[in-house]
N, CA, C and O atoms as a Tripos MOL2 file, in Angstrom:
@<TRIPOS>MOLECULE
protein
  196   195    49     0     0
PROTEIN
NO_CHARGES

@<TRIPOS>ATOM
      1 N           0.8400   -1.1790    0.0000 N.3       1 MET1
      2 CA          0.0000    0.0000    0.0000 C.3       1 MET1
      3 C           0.8880    1.2470    0.0000 C.2       1 MET1
      4 O           1.8470    1.3350    0.7660 O.2       1 MET1
      5 N           0.5700    2.1710   -0.8340 N.am      2 ASN2
      6 CA          1.3710    3.3760   -0.9400 C.3       2 ASN2
      7 C           0.4780    4.6060   -1.0720 C.2       2 ASN2
      8 O          -0.7350    4.5390   -0.8770 O.2       2 ASN2
      9 N           1.0960    5.7040   -1.3980 N.am      3 TYR3
     10 CA          0.3670    6.9650   -1.4870 C.3       3 TYR3
     11 C          -0.7430    6.9240   -2.5310 C.2       3 TYR3
     12 O          -1.7790    7.5660   -2.3570 O.2       3 TYR3
     13 N          -0.5410    6.1900   -3.5930 N.am      4 GLU4
     14 CA         -1.5540    6.1220   -4.6500 C.3       4 GLU4
     15 C          -2.8560    5.5060   -4.1440 C.2       4 GLU4
     16 O          -3.9330    5.8230   -4.6480 O.2       4 GLU4
     17 N          -2.7570    4.6360   -3.1570 N.am      5 VAL5
     18 CA         -3.9530    3.9900   -2.6040 C.3       5 VAL5
     19 C          -4.6270    4.8840   -1.5770 C.2       5 VAL5
     20 O          -5.8410    5.0850   -1.6250 O.2       5 VAL5
     21 N          -3.8320    5.4300   -0.6340 N.am      6 TYR6
     22 CA         -4.3950    6.2180    0.4650 C.3       6 TYR6
     23 C          -4.3760    7.7230    0.2160 C.2       6 TYR6
     24 O          -5.0280    8.4740    0.9420 O.2       6 TYR6
     25 N          -3.6580    8.1620   -0.7730 N.am      7 GLY7
     26 CA         -3.5030    9.5880   -1.0350 C.3       7 GLY7
     27 C          -4.7940   10.3760   -1.1290 C.2       7 GLY7
     28 O          -4.9130   11.4290   -0.5020 O.2       7 GLY7
     29 N          -5.7650    9.8970   -1.8940 N.am      8 PRO8
     30 CA         -7.0100   10.6770   -2.0070 C.3       8 PRO8
     31 C          -7.7930   10.7900   -0.6990 C.2       8 PRO8
     32 O          -8.6140   11.6950   -0.5510 O.2       8 PRO8
     33 N          -7.5540    9.9010    0.2340 N.am      9 TYR9
     34 CA         -8.3010    9.9200    1.4850 C.3       9 TYR9
     35 C          -7.6210   10.7330    2.5820 C.2       9 TYR9
     36 O          -8.2500   11.0370    3.5950 O.2       9 TYR9
     37 N          -6.3740   11.0840    2.4060 N.am     10 LEU10
     38 CA         -5.6470   11.8240    3.4400 C.3      10 LEU10
     39 C          -6.2810   13.1660    3.7960 C.2      10 LEU10
     40 O          -6.3840   13.4690    4.9840 O.2      10 LEU10
     41 N          -6.7080   13.9810    2.8460 N.am     11 PRO11
     42 CA         -7.3510   15.2480    3.2410 C.3      11 PRO11
     43 C          -8.6260   15.0350    4.0610 C.2      11 PRO11
     44 O          -8.9080   15.7970    4.9860 O.2      11 PRO11
     45 N          -9.3840   14.0110    3.7220 N.am     12 VAL12
     46 CA        -10.6080   13.7250    4.4720 C.3      12 VAL12
     47 C         -10.2580   13.2770    5.8930 C.2      12 VAL12
     48 O         -10.8940   13.7100    6.8530 O.2      12 VAL12
     49 N          -9.2640   12.4230    6.0280 N.am     13 ILE13
     50 CA         -8.8370   11.9600    7.3510 C.3      13 ILE13
     51 C          -8.3100   13.1320    8.1760 C.2      13 ILE13
     52 O          -8.6050   13.2340    9.3670 O.2      13 ILE13
     53 N          -7.5380   14.0090    7.5560 N.am     14 MET14
     54 CA         -7.0090   15.1700    8.2670 C.3      14 MET14
     55 C          -8.1230   16.1140    8.7020 C.2      14 MET14
     56 O          -8.0720   16.6570    9.8050 O.2      14 MET14
     57 N          -9.1190   16.3150    7.8620 N.am     15 LEU15
     58 CA        -10.2430   17.1840    8.2010 C.3      15 LEU15
     59 C         -11.0400   16.5980    9.3660 C.2      15 LEU15
     60 O         -11.4050   17.3230   10.2920 O.2      15 LEU15
     61 N         -11.3080   15.3120    9.3280 N.am     16 ILE16
     62 CA        -12.0460   14.6620   10.4140 C.3      16 ILE16
     63 C         -11.2620   14.7560   11.7200 C.2      16 ILE16
     64 O         -11.8400   15.0110   12.7770 O.2      16 ILE16
     65 N          -9.9580   14.5530   11.6480 N.am     17 THR17
     66 CA         -9.1190   14.6590   12.8340 C.3      17 THR17
     67 C          -9.1450   16.0730   13.3950 C.2      17 THR17
     68 O          -9.2640   16.2540   14.6070 O.2      17 THR17
     69 N          -9.0380   17.0770   12.5300 N.am     18 PHE18
     70 CA         -9.0750   18.4690   12.9690 C.3      18 PHE18
     71 C         -10.4050   18.7950   13.6410 C.2      18 PHE18
     72 O         -10.4220   19.4260   14.6980 O.2      18 PHE18
     73 N         -11.4980   18.3800   13.0540 N.am     19 ILE19
     74 CA        -12.8180   18.6610   13.6180 C.3      19 ILE19
     75 C         -12.9810   17.9590   14.9630 C.2      19 ILE19
     76 O         -13.5220   18.5380   15.9050 O.2      19 ILE19
     77 N         -12.5120   16.7090   15.0550 N.am     20 ALA20
     78 CA        -12.6190   15.9690   16.3140 C.3      20 ALA20
     79 C         -11.8070   16.6490   17.4120 C.2      20 ALA20
     80 O         -12.2840   16.7760   18.5390 O.2      20 ALA20
     81 N         -10.5940   17.0850   17.1000 N.am     21 LEU21
     82 CA         -9.7770   17.7820   18.0970 C.3      21 LEU21
     83 C         -10.4020   19.1140   18.4910 C.2      21 LEU21
     84 O         -10.3780   19.4930   19.6620 O.2      21 LEU21
     85 N         -10.9530   19.8150   17.5270 N.am     22 PHE22
     86 CA        -11.5960   21.0980   17.7970 C.3      22 PHE22
     87 C         -12.7690   20.9090   18.7510 C.2      22 PHE22
     88 O         -12.9270   21.6830   19.6950 O.2      22 PHE22
     89 N         -13.5870   19.8970   18.5210 N.am     23 ILE23
     90 CA        -14.7300   19.6210   19.3990 C.3      23 ILE23
     91 C         -14.2410   19.2010   20.7790 C.2      23 ILE23
     92 O         -14.7950   19.6300   21.7910 O.2      23 ILE23
     93 N         -13.1960   18.3560   20.8290 N.am     24 TRP24
     94 CA        -12.6650   17.8790   22.1070 C.3      24 TRP24
     95 C         -12.1600   19.0410   22.9600 C.2      24 TRP24
     96 O         -12.3630   19.0600   24.1730 O.2      24 TRP24
     97 N         -11.5070   20.0000   22.3280 N.am     25 VAL25
     98 CA        -10.9750   21.1520   23.0560 C.3      25 VAL25
     99 C         -12.1070   22.0270   23.5880 C.2      25 VAL25
    100 O         -11.9840   22.5990   24.6700 O.2      25 VAL25
    101 N         -13.1820   22.1360   22.8590 N.am     26 LEU26
    102 CA        -14.2650   23.0240   23.2650 C.3      26 LEU26
    103 C         -15.2560   22.3990   24.2460 C.2      26 LEU26
    104 O         -16.1630   23.0890   24.7130 O.2      26 LEU26
    105 N         -15.1090   21.1160   24.5700 N.am     27 LEU27
    106 CA        -16.0260   20.5070   25.5310 C.3      27 LEU27
    107 C         -15.8500   21.1740   26.8940 C.2      27 LEU27
    108 O         -14.7220   21.4070   27.3290 O.2      27 LEU27
    109 N         -16.9500   21.4790   27.5660 N.am     28 PRO28
    110 CA        -16.8630   22.1980   28.8380 C.3      28 PRO28
    111 C         -16.0910   21.4530   29.9210 C.2      28 PRO28
    112 O         -15.4830   22.0980   30.7750 O.2      28 PRO28
    113 N         -16.0910   20.1480   29.9210 N.am     29 GLY29
    114 CA        -15.4220   19.3760   30.9620 C.3      29 GLY29
    115 C         -13.9130   19.5030   30.9500 C.2      29 GLY29
    116 O         -13.2660   19.2010   31.9530 O.2      29 GLY29
    117 N         -13.3360   19.9410   29.8430 N.am     30 HIS30
    118 CA        -11.8900   20.0390   29.7150 C.3      30 HIS30
    119 C         -11.3480   21.4250   30.0510 C.2      30 HIS30
    120 O         -10.1340   21.6310   30.0500 O.2      30 HIS30
    121 N         -12.2230   22.3620   30.3340 N.am     31 LYS31
    122 CA        -11.7990   23.7460   30.5330 C.3      31 LYS31
    123 C         -10.8230   23.8880   31.7070 C.2      31 LYS31
    124 O          -9.8020   24.5620   31.5730 O.2      31 LYS31
    125 N         -11.1160   23.2730   32.8380 N.am     32 LYS32
    126 CA        -10.2480   23.3930   34.0120 C.3      32 LYS32
    127 C          -8.8670   22.8010   33.7350 C.2      32 LYS32
    128 O          -7.8570   23.3770   34.1380 O.2      32 LYS32
    129 N          -8.8150   21.6670   33.0580 N.am     33 LYS33
    130 CA         -7.5240   21.0450   32.7410 C.3      33 LYS33
    131 C          -6.6790   21.9650   31.8630 C.2      33 LYS33
    132 O          -5.4770   22.1100   32.0890 O.2      33 LYS33
    133 N          -7.3000   22.5810   30.8690 N.am     34 PHE34
    134 CA         -6.5640   23.4710   29.9730 C.3      34 PHE34
    135 C          -6.1300   24.7450   30.6770 C.2      34 PHE34
    136 O          -5.0470   25.2590   30.3990 O.2      34 PHE34
    137 N          -6.9500   25.2650   31.5840 N.am     35 GLU35
    138 CA         -6.5590   26.4500   32.3360 C.3      35 GLU35
    139 C          -5.3790   26.1380   33.2520 C.2      35 GLU35
    140 O          -4.4610   26.9490   33.3760 O.2      35 GLU35
    141 N          -5.3950   24.9780   33.8910 N.am     36 ASP36
    142 CA         -4.2730   24.5790   34.7460 C.3      36 ASP36
    143 C          -3.0020   24.4000   33.9250 C.2      36 ASP36
    144 O          -1.9230   24.8060   34.3570 O.2      36 ASP36
    145 N          -3.1190   23.8030   32.7600 N.am     37 ALA37
    146 CA         -1.9550   23.6000   31.8960 C.3      37 ALA37
    147 C          -1.4130   24.9430   31.3980 C.2      37 ALA37
    148 O          -0.2030   25.0970   31.2290 O.2      37 ALA37
    149 N          -2.2890   25.9000   31.1660 N.am     38 ALA38
    150 CA         -1.8500   27.2100   30.6880 C.3      38 ALA38
    151 C          -1.0760   27.9690   31.7610 C.2      38 ALA38
    152 O          -0.2460   28.8200   31.4390 O.2      38 ALA38
    153 N          -1.3350   27.6750   33.0170 N.am     39 LYS39
    154 CA         -0.6640   28.3680   34.1150 C.3      39 LYS39
    155 C           0.6540   27.7040   34.5090 C.2      39 LYS39
    156 O           1.4120   28.2820   35.2870 O.2      39 LYS39
    157 N           0.9480   26.5220   34.0010 N.am     40 LEU40
    158 CA          2.1720   25.8060   34.3870 C.3      40 LEU40
    159 C           3.4610   26.5850   34.1510 C.2      40 LEU40
    160 O           4.3390   26.5390   35.0130 O.2      40 LEU40
    161 N           3.6280   27.2930   33.0460 N.am     41 PRO41
    162 CA          4.8900   28.0240   32.8620 C.3      41 PRO41
    163 C           5.1390   29.0840   33.9310 C.2      41 PRO41
    164 O           6.2860   29.4680   34.1590 O.2      41 PRO41
    165 N           4.1080   29.5520   34.5740 N.am     42 PHE42
    166 CA          4.2430   30.6020   35.5710 C.3      42 PHE42
    167 C           4.2610   30.0610   36.9950 C.2      42 PHE42
    168 O           4.3230   30.8480   37.9400 O.2      42 PHE42
    169 N           4.2090   28.7600   37.1780 N.am     43 ALA43
    170 CA          4.1530   28.1650   38.5100 C.3      43 ALA43
    171 C           5.4180   28.4650   39.3020 C.2      43 ALA43
    172 O           5.3360   28.7300   40.5020 O.2      43 ALA43
    173 N           6.5830   28.4310   38.6670 N.am     44 ASP44
    174 CA          7.8310   28.7090   39.3810 C.3      44 ASP44
    175 C           7.9150   30.1620   39.8250 C.2      44 ASP44
    176 O           8.4570   30.4510   40.8920 O.2      44 ASP44
    177 N           7.3940   31.0690   39.0330 N.am     45 GLU45
    178 CA          7.4470   32.4870   39.3760 C.3      45 GLU45
    179 C           6.6300   32.7620   40.6450 C.2      45 GLU45
    180 O           7.0270   33.5790   41.4760 O.2      45 GLU45
    181 N           5.4990   32.0850   40.7910 N.am     46 GLU46
    182 CA          4.6700   32.3060   41.9660 C.3      46 GLU46
    183 C           5.3470   31.7570   43.2200 C.2      46 GLU46
    184 O           5.1810   32.3230   44.3000 O.2      46 GLU46
    185 N           6.0970   30.6820   43.1000 N.am     47 LYS47
    186 CA          6.7800   30.0920   44.2540 C.3      47 LYS47
    187 C           7.9350   30.9650   44.7140 C.2      47 LYS47
    188 O           8.2320   31.0100   45.9080 O.2      47 LYS47
    189 N           8.6010   31.6700   43.7810 N.am     48 ASN48
    190 CA          9.7630   32.4900   44.1160 C.3      48 ASN48
    191 C           9.3940   33.7980   44.8000 C.2      48 ASN48
    192 O          10.2450   34.3990   45.4550 O.2      48 ASN48
    193 N           8.1660   34.2550   44.6710 N.am     49 HIS49
    194 CA          7.7900   35.5470   45.2420 C.3      49 HIS49
    195 C           7.2010   35.3920   46.5920 C.2      49 HIS49
    196 O           6.8280   36.3830   47.2200 O.2      49 HIS49
@<TRIPOS>BOND
     1     1     2 1
     2     2     3 1
     3     3     4 2
     4     3     5 am
     5     5     6 1
     6     6     7 1
     7     7     8 2
     8     7     9 am
     9     9    10 1
    10    10    11 1
    11    11    12 2
    12    11    13 am
    13    13    14 1
    14    14    15 1
    15    15    16 2
    16    15    17 am
    17    17    18 1
    18    18    19 1
    19    19    20 2
    20    19    21 am
    21    21    22 1
    22    22    23 1
    23    23    24 2
    24    23    25 am
    25    25    26 1
    26    26    27 1
    27    27    28 2
    28    27    29 am
    29    29    30 1
    30    30    31 1
    31    31    32 2
    32    31    33 am
    33    33    34 1
    34    34    35 1
    35    35    36 2
    36    35    37 am
    37    37    38 1
    38    38    39 1
    39    39    40 2
    40    39    41 am
    41    41    42 1
    42    42    43 1
    43    43    44 2
    44    43    45 am
    45    45    46 1
    46    46    47 1
    47    47    48 2
    48    47    49 am
    49    49    50 1
    50    50    51 1
    51    51    52 2
    52    51    53 am
    53    53    54 1
    54    54    55 1
    55    55    56 2
    56    55    57 am
    57    57    58 1
    58    58    59 1
    59    59    60 2
    60    59    61 am
    61    61    62 1
    62    62    63 1
    63    63    64 2
    64    63    65 am
    65    65    66 1
    66    66    67 1
    67    67    68 2
    68    67    69 am
    69    69    70 1
    70    70    71 1
    71    71    72 2
    72    71    73 am
    73    73    74 1
    74    74    75 1
    75    75    76 2
    76    75    77 am
    77    77    78 1
    78    78    79 1
    79    79    80 2
    80    79    81 am
    81    81    82 1
    82    82    83 1
    83    83    84 2
    84    83    85 am
    85    85    86 1
    86    86    87 1
    87    87    88 2
    88    87    89 am
    89    89    90 1
    90    90    91 1
    91    91    92 2
    92    91    93 am
    93    93    94 1
    94    94    95 1
    95    95    96 2
    96    95    97 am
    97    97    98 1
    98    98    99 1
    99    99   100 2
   100    99   101 am
   101   101   102 1
   102   102   103 1
   103   103   104 2
   104   103   105 am
   105   105   106 1
   106   106   107 1
   107   107   108 2
   108   107   109 am
   109   109   110 1
   110   110   111 1
   111   111   112 2
   112   111   113 am
   113   113   114 1
   114   114   115 1
   115   115   116 2
   116   115   117 am
   117   117   118 1
   118   118   119 1
   119   119   120 2
   120   119   121 am
   121   121   122 1
   122   122   123 1
   123   123   124 2
   124   123   125 am
   125   125   126 1
   126   126   127 1
   127   127   128 2
   128   127   129 am
   129   129   130 1
   130   130   131 1
   131   131   132 2
   132   131   133 am
   133   133   134 1
   134   134   135 1
   135   135   136 2
   136   135   137 am
   137   137   138 1
   138   138   139 1
   139   139   140 2
   140   139   141 am
   141   141   142 1
   142   142   143 1
   143   143   144 2
   144   143   145 am
   145   145   146 1
   146   146   147 1
   147   147   148 2
   148   147   149 am
   149   149   150 1
   150   150   151 1
   151   151   152 2
   152   151   153 am
   153   153   154 1
   154   154   155 1
   155   155   156 2
   156   155   157 am
   157   157   158 1
   158   158   159 1
   159   159   160 2
   160   159   161 am
   161   161   162 1
   162   162   163 1
   163   163   164 2
   164   163   165 am
   165   165   166 1
   166   166   167 1
   167   167   168 2
   168   167   169 am
   169   169   170 1
   170   170   171 1
   171   171   172 2
   172   171   173 am
   173   173   174 1
   174   174   175 1
   175   175   176 2
   176   175   177 am
   177   177   178 1
   178   178   179 1
   179   179   180 2
   180   179   181 am
   181   181   182 1
   182   182   183 1
   183   183   184 2
   184   183   185 am
   185   185   186 1
   186   186   187 1
   187   187   188 2
   188   187   189 am
   189   189   190 1
   190   190   191 1
   191   191   192 2
   192   191   193 am
   193   193   194 1
   194   194   195 1
   195   195   196 2
@<TRIPOS>SUBSTRUCTURE
     1 MET1         2 RESIDUE 1 A MET
     2 ASN2         6 RESIDUE 1 A ASN
     3 TYR3        10 RESIDUE 1 A TYR
     4 GLU4        14 RESIDUE 1 A GLU
     5 VAL5        18 RESIDUE 1 A VAL
     6 TYR6        22 RESIDUE 1 A TYR
     7 GLY7        26 RESIDUE 1 A GLY
     8 PRO8        30 RESIDUE 1 A PRO
     9 TYR9        34 RESIDUE 1 A TYR
    10 LEU10       38 RESIDUE 1 A LEU
    11 PRO11       42 RESIDUE 1 A PRO
    12 VAL12       46 RESIDUE 1 A VAL
    13 ILE13       50 RESIDUE 1 A ILE
    14 MET14       54 RESIDUE 1 A MET
    15 LEU15       58 RESIDUE 1 A LEU
    16 ILE16       62 RESIDUE 1 A ILE
    17 THR17       66 RESIDUE 1 A THR
    18 PHE18       70 RESIDUE 1 A PHE
    19 ILE19       74 RESIDUE 1 A ILE
    20 ALA20       78 RESIDUE 1 A ALA
    21 LEU21       82 RESIDUE 1 A LEU
    22 PHE22       86 RESIDUE 1 A PHE
    23 ILE23       90 RESIDUE 1 A ILE
    24 TRP24       94 RESIDUE 1 A TRP
    25 VAL25       98 RESIDUE 1 A VAL
    26 LEU26      102 RESIDUE 1 A LEU
    27 LEU27      106 RESIDUE 1 A LEU
    28 PRO28      110 RESIDUE 1 A PRO
    29 GLY29      114 RESIDUE 1 A GLY
    30 HIS30      118 RESIDUE 1 A HIS
    31 LYS31      122 RESIDUE 1 A LYS
    32 LYS32      126 RESIDUE 1 A LYS
    33 LYS33      130 RESIDUE 1 A LYS
    34 PHE34      134 RESIDUE 1 A PHE
    35 GLU35      138 RESIDUE 1 A GLU
    36 ASP36      142 RESIDUE 1 A ASP
    37 ALA37      146 RESIDUE 1 A ALA
    38 ALA38      150 RESIDUE 1 A ALA
    39 LYS39      154 RESIDUE 1 A LYS
    40 LEU40      158 RESIDUE 1 A LEU
    41 PRO41      162 RESIDUE 1 A PRO
    42 PHE42      166 RESIDUE 1 A PHE
    43 ALA43      170 RESIDUE 1 A ALA
    44 ASP44      174 RESIDUE 1 A ASP
    45 GLU45      178 RESIDUE 1 A GLU
    46 GLU46      182 RESIDUE 1 A GLU
    47 LYS47      186 RESIDUE 1 A LYS
    48 ASN48      190 RESIDUE 1 A ASN
    49 HIS49      194 RESIDUE 1 A HIS
């Protein structure tokens, strides 16, 4: 199996993957996890002050 077999389907697979990730990120249950992850780079600064 090579690109000639799967090539035409790659854009569709990529689009479905993008849409699935977009929906997963926007689900309300994940908001707290993403906010905590966004604050991680600043965690050391808060400990030093």
